[in-house]
Structures are given as C-alpha cells and as structure tokens.
Phi, psi and omega in degrees: 000144181283132173265125178256126179277130186299322180294327173300310177300317181295319178295324176293323184275348175283342183281147178293148353283159177289148178085182183248336183233142179232127179261128184243133182288149176264357178235161181293145182228042184262341180233171175295325175296315174314307185290320178304311183297319184293323187245028177289146183297340184288339179297327183281341185308313181300325180289322172303311180301314182298305184305323187269001180225068180295331181287326172292320178298318178300315178295322173298318179292337179275357175115350180282094181298326183286355174289340182294336182291326179300321176298311180299320171304316183299320183296312184302320179291319179295327183273001181052051172073005193257027169237152177285121179305319183291330181283317188290321178295324184289321179294314181297319175306314186294319181295312175301322182291334184275354176282000000 
C-alpha cells in the first residue's frame, strides 16, 4: 500500500492552481450578453418539457421517434413560438440521449 506523508499532501494542495477540479465554460463568457444568453430562462425549457412528460419520453425510448415532436411542441408553446424548432429539437435530442 502506498504511504502518503501528510506534509507531502499539504505541499501538493498548496501549489497553484488551487483546488482539485476546475470548471471550464463551454460557451463564451466575455460579455454581459454572453452571460444573459447562458442564463436565460428558455435554456431550461427542453429539460422542463422532458421532466413534465415522462409518458412521451417512455414512448420515445421505446422507439417511437415521432413522440419527440410532442416535446418540441411543448417547448414551443412554453416559449410562445419564440424559439427556433431546429435548435429546440437539437437540445431535446441531447437531453434524451443523456437519459
């Protein structure tokens, strides 16, 4: 078994950069607009539609590809038609793939 000296561990953690894990944004975060887009309420709509419609998700996971259209419709309704369907579909695809 590897023996770790406490002082070595303290030295290791005192070196730059601080911490063990670093979170790196995947989108630009240079301007106020970038931040506003990243944290806009619409970003959550695909996730909310998926969470609110487990029956539709189950149909999709069982192979009914067209059931995804119902989720897209739910998001478009929540966004009052102010979202691009192609973007909504891509986001829904990404979320469903993660399930």
